C-alpha positions in Angstrom: 147.5 90.0 90.0 149.2 87.5 92.3 150.7 87.7 95.7 154.5 87.7 96.2 155.2 84.4 98.1 158.0 86.0 99.9 156.3 89.2 101.0 153.2 91.4 100.7 153.9 92.9 97.3 151.7 91.9 94.4 153.2 90.3 91.4 151.7 91.7 88.3 151.3 89.4 85.3 150.4 91.1 82.1 149.2 89.9 78.8 151.6 90.8 76.0 151.7 90.4 72.2 154.5 90.7 69.6 153.8 91.6 66.1 156.1 89.4 64.0 157.2 89.6 60.4 160.3 87.8 59.0 163.1 90.3 58.8 161.2 93.2 60.5 161.5 94.5 64.0 158.9 93.1 66.4 157.9 95.0 69.6 156.3 93.7 72.7 153.0 95.3 73.3 150.5 95.3 76.2 147.4 93.3 75.0 145.0 95.6 73.2 147.4 98.3 72.1 146.8 99.0 68.4 149.4 98.0 65.8 151.0 100.6 63.6 151.4 98.1 60.8 149.8 94.8 59.8 151.4 91.7 61.2 152.2 88.4 59.4 151.6 86.7 62.7 150.9 87.7 66.3 152.7 85.9 69.1 151.0 86.1 72.5 152.2 85.5 76.0 152.5 86.6 79.6 155.1 88.7 81.3 156.0 89.4 85.0 158.8 90.7 87.0 161.2 93.6 86.7 162.0 94.7 83.1 165.7 95.0 84.0 165.9 91.6 85.6 167.6 88.5 84.1 165.3 87.1 81.5 163.7 83.6 81.7 161.7 82.5 78.6 159.2 79.8 79.2 158.0 77.6 76.3 155.4 74.9 76.6 154.4 71.3 75.6 151.8 70.3 73.0 148.9 70.1 75.4 149.8 73.3 77.2 150.3 77.0 76.7 151.7 80.1 78.4 148.8 80.0 80.8 150.2 76.7 82.3 153.0 78.7 83.8 150.6 81.1 85.5 148.5 78.2 86.8 151.6 76.4 88.1 152.8 79.4 89.9 156.1 79.6 88.0 155.6 83.2 86.7 155.0 84.5 90.2 157.7 82.4 91.7 160.4 83.7 89.4 159.1 87.3 89.2 159.1 87.5 93.0 162.8 86.6 93.0 163.8 89.4 90.6 163.6 87.7 87.2 161.9 89.1 84.2 159.9 86.0 83.2 158.1 85.7 79.9 155.9 82.8 78.8 154.9 82.6 75.2 152.4 80.7 73.2 154.4 79.1 70.4 153.1 79.7 66.8 149.8 78.0 66.2 149.3 77.2 69.9 147.3 79.0 72.6 146.5 82.6 71.5 149.4 82.8 69.0 148.8 82.8 65.3 150.7 80.5 62.9 153.7 82.1 61.2 155.7 81.2 58.1 158.8 80.2 60.1 159.0 76.5 61.0 160.0 75.2 64.4 163.6 74.9 63.4 163.9 78.6 62.6 161.2 80.5 64.6 163.0 81.3 67.8 166.2 82.3 66.0 164.1 84.8 63.9 161.9 86.0 66.7 164.3 86.4 69.6 166.5 89.1 68.2 163.4 91.3 67.6 161.5 90.4 70.7 163.3 92.8 73.1 164.3 89.9 75.3 168.1 90.0 75.7 169.8 86.6 76.1 167.1 84.7 78.0 167.5 81.4 79.8 165.1 79.2 77.8 163.0 76.7 79.6 161.8 74.1 77.1 159.4 71.2 78.0 158.5 68.4 75.7 157.2 69.4 72.3 159.0 72.8 72.5 162.3 70.9 72.0 161.5 71.0 68.3 161.9 74.8 68.6 164.7 75.1 71.3 167.3 72.6 70.1 167.9 74.4 66.7 168.2 77.6 68.6 170.8 76.6 71.2 172.7 74.5 68.6 172.8 77.0 65.8 172.4 80.4 67.6 173.7 79.8 71.1 174.8 83.4 71.3 171.2 84.5 71.6 170.6 82.7 74.9 172.2 82.7 78.3 171.2 79.2 79.4 169.1 76.2 78.5 166.7 74.2 80.6 165.3 71.2 78.6 162.5 69.4 80.4 162.1 65.9 78.9 162.3 67.6 75.5 161.1 66.2 72.2 163.4 66.0 69.2 166.3 64.7 71.3 167.0 61.8 68.9 167.1 64.2 65.9 169.7 66.4 67.6 171.7 63.8 69.7 174.6 64.0 67.3 175.0 67.7 67.8 174.7 68.0 71.6 178.4 68.8 71.9 177.7 72.0 70.0 175.6 73.4 72.9 177.9 75.6 74.8 175.6 77.4 77.2 175.0 76.3 80.8 172.3 73.7 80.8 170.0 72.3 83.5 168.2 69.1 82.5 164.9 68.0 84.2 163.2 64.7 83.7 160.5 62.9 85.6 161.7 59.5 87.0 158.3 58.0 86.0 158.1 59.6 82.6 155.9 57.4 80.4 156.3 59.5 77.2 160.1 59.7 76.8 162.4 57.3 78.6 164.5 58.8 81.4 167.6 57.6 79.6 167.2 60.8 77.6 168.3 62.8 80.7 171.6 60.8 80.7 172.1 61.4 77.0 171.8 65.1 77.5 174.0 65.2 80.5 176.7 63.2 78.7 176.4 65.2 75.5 176.4 68.8 76.8 179.7 69.8 78.5 178.3 72.4 80.9 175.3 70.5 82.2 173.6 69.4 85.3 170.9 66.7 85.4 168.0 66.5 87.8 165.7 63.5 87.7 162.6 64.2 89.8 161.2 61.2 91.7 157.4 60.9 91.9 157.0 62.8 88.6 155.8 61.9 85.2 156.5 63.6 81.9 155.4 67.1 83.0 157.6 67.0 86.1 157.1 70.7 86.7 153.3 70.0 87.2 153.7 66.9 89.3 156.4 68.4 91.7 156.2 72.2 91.3 157.8 73.1 94.6 160.8 70.9 93.9 161.0 72.1 90.3 160.9 75.7 91.3 163.5 75.3 94.0 165.9 73.5 91.8 165.5 75.9 88.9 166.0 79.0 91.1 169.0 77.5 92.9 170.6 76.8 89.5 169.7 80.3 88.1 171.1 82.0 91.2 174.4 80.0 90.9 174.5 80.6 87.2 173.9 84.3 87.5 176.5 84.6 90.1 179.3 83.0 88.0 
């Protein structure tokens, strides 16, 4: 349990799991609740905030997991401002099991059965392999896209114009993994986009400059929700 940064109320962060099978409904369960049927794979994560709030789905990079967003304060920050925020461990990472779906199809299969209605998807680094196919092929499943120096940009650069959801691009000015030119590529290729290059930040800019990352993200989310 964390403290609400804007008041005295505690922000509750709960462990959740989703039983996932291709073509079958999944259901979000508190950790430890018994399953009524065997699962082909179990997706694990963390959830905070009001269940009726706008949904933000946090993905992660290759060296991280859903726990990174707890440690960074992002779960509490967004939950305290009225968002239902969910961080998942992608298949084969963290506490999630591997599933039969590949990165290019997993989110499109899982989201409709997850109980999360049209989330804004925050996608750092490696998770771009999962998020680009989703927002290009199944944009109707999401409300917005926040790529954070995402992987797989080159593979999808020719289809950026097909991304129709509002997009906020983050990139660290001192990124040594992916050149910052990628931010300009995304900004030029996606019609409804805003680009934020964060000075003094490396590849994981949300870790190097968390206060600035949080402030910029919530400002965009608030404007976006108000449109």
